[in-house]
C-alpha positions, -999 to +999 in steps of 0.1 A: +413+363+459+408+367+422+437+381+402+428+417+394+442+414+359+419+385+351+390+404+366+399+434+344+401+411+313+366+396+321+352+431+327+365+443+293+350+413+276+316+419+292+318+456+284+326+448+247+296+425+245+272+452+257+249+471+233+264+504+221+239+525+241+250+510+274+287+509+263+286+547+258+281+552+295+319+545+296+338+544+328+307+542+351+295+510+333+330+495+335+331+502+372+297+487+378+306+456+358+337+451+379+318+455+411+291+429+400+318+405+388+338+408+420+306+403+441+296+372+422+331+357+421+334+362+459+303+340+464+321+311+447+341+287+467+374+292+449+410+287+460+440+308+451+466+296+427+492+293+454+470+270+475+461+250+444+498+245+436+505+234+471+477+209+471+488+196+437+523+189+451+508+172+482+487+150+459+516+141+438+537+130+468+508+110+481+504+092+448+541+084+448+539+070+483+509+049+474+527+035+444+556+026+465+534+009+491+516-010+464+549-022+450+561-033+485+528-051+491+530-070+458+566-079+467+555-092+502+526-112+487+550-127+461+574-138+489+545-154+508+536-174+477+502-179+461+471-179+483+460-212+496+494-229+497 
């Protein structure tokens, strides 16, 4: 779900960019802008910040494990000696 504060900020930016005639409609225009923005953002395949943070931590742990495995592999290869001996 999109953060309501961010949605409000975007709606204000859109409202301020509107021509004065449309802007004078006031609250009704703001409400409609928010509805349209919410509908369009809901169509996007977005993840929430919490899920993003969790996946970032998982990726970091995976990279750390991969680096450790690569180091271990290099160590084992060195113990076996150069290829072809």
